C-alpha positions as CSV (number, residue, x, y, z in Angstrom):
1,X,2.6,9.7,-9.1
2,X,2.0,8.6,-5.7
3,X,2.7,6.3,-2.5
4,X,0.0,4.3,-1.2
5,X,0.2,3.3,2.5
6,X,-1.5,0.4,3.5
7,X,-1.2,-1.2,7.1
8,X,-1.9,-5.1,8.1
9,X,-1.7,-6.9,11.4
10,X,1.6,-9.2,10.3
11,X,4.2,-9.1,7.6
12,X,3.4,-12.2,6.6
13,X,0.3,-11.5,5.1
14,X,0.8,-8.0,4.0
15,X,4.0,-9.1,2.0
16,X,1.6,-11.9,0.1
17,X,-1.3,-9.4,0.0
18,X,1.4,-6.8,-2.1
19,X,3.0,-9.5,-4.2
20,X,-0.7,-9.3,-5.9
21,X,-0.6,-6.5,-6.0
22,X,3.0,-5.5,-8.1
23,X,2.1,-9.3,-10.2
24,X,-0.9,-7.4,-11.7
25,X,0.5,-4.5,-12.5
26,X,-1.3,-2.7,-9.6
27,X,2.3,-0.6,-8.7
28,X,5.7,-1.0,-8.9
29,X,7.2,-2.0,-6.2
30,X,6.3,-2.4,-2.3
31,X,8.2,-1.9,1.1
32,X,6.8,-3.8,3.7
33,X,8.1,-2.8,6.9
34,X,7.6,-3.6,10.4
35,X,5.6,-0.6,12.9
36,X,4.2,0.1,16.2
37,X,1.2,1.5,15.6
38,X,-0.9,3.5,19.0
39,X,-4.5,4.1,18.2
40,X,-8.0,4.7,19.5
41,X,-10.8,1.9,18.5
42,X,-14.3,1.3,20.1
43,X,-13.1,3.7,22.8
44,X,-9.4,2.5,23.8
45,X,-6.6,3.3,23.3
46,X,-4.4,0.1,21.9
47,X,-0.6,-0.1,21.3
48,X,0.3,-3.0,18.7
49,X,2.9,-4.3,16.4
50,X,1.5,-3.8,12.7
51,X,3.3,-3.8,9.4
52,X,3.6,-1.1,6.7
53,X,2.9,-1.7,3.0
54,X,4.5,1.9,1.3
55,X,3.9,1.6,-2.9
56,X,4.1,2.9,-5.6
57,X,2.1,3.6,-8.4
58,X,0.3,5.9,-10.3
59,X,-2.8,8.2,-9.3
60,X,-5.6,5.7,-12.1
61,X,-4.4,2.7,-10.1
62,X,-5.8,3.9,-6.5
63,X,-8.3,2.8,-6.6
64,X,-8.6,-0.7,-7.6
65,X,-5.5,-0.6,-5.1
66,X,-8.1,0.4,-2.4
67,X,-11.0,-1.9,-3.4
68,X,-8.8,-5.0,-3.2
69,X,-7.7,-4.0,0.3
70,X,-10.8,-3.6,1.4
71,X,-12.2,-6.7,0.0
72,X,-9.3,-8.6,1.2
73,X,-8.2,-6.6,4.2
74,X,-8.7,-8.6,7.9
75,X,-9.3,-5.4,9.3
76,X,-12.5,-3.5,9.8
77,X,-12.4,-0.5,8.6
78,X,-8.1,-0.7,6.9
79,X,-5.9,2.5,6.7
80,X,-5.2,3.3,3.0
81,X,-3.7,6.4,2.1
82,X,-2.4,7.9,-1.6
83,X,0.2,10.7,-0.7
84,X,1.1,12.5,-4.1
85,X,4.9,12.6,-5.3
86,X,5.9,15.5,-6.3
87,X,9.2,14.8,-7.5
88,X,10.9,12.0,-8.9
89,X,14.1,11.5,-11.1
90,X,12.8,10.7,-14.8
91,X,13.8,7.3,-15.0
92,X,12.0,5.9,-12.0
93,X,9.3,7.9,-13.0
94,X,9.1,6.2,-16.4
95,X,10.5,2.9,-14.2
96,X,7.5,3.0,-12.5
97,X,4.9,4.6,-15.7
98,X,6.5,1.7,-17.4
99,X,5.1,-1.5,-14.5
100,X,2.0,-0.6,-13.9
101,X,1.0,0.0,-18.1
102,X,0.0,-2.6,-20.1
103,X,2.4,-5.6,-21.2
């Protein structure tokens, strides 16, 4: 299992995008939250409001999530980070695997 973090310029776009990922069984769940991002881009420091999605999925689904994100994301360089989940309850782990498996 892993968590995939994706940022976007607004929650509306990100919510719609991750809803499709859940619908297509690429992830079991996605949490979308507002965040404040401070970053350097093209030599300037930016301070902007963004949205962050935290997805729960399995490692095998990460390449397709990343490819879809790169293809559909409004940013030139979207942030896509996968983090292994080292511990979870057996029931939660089974639920995630069931949700991203074949119907």
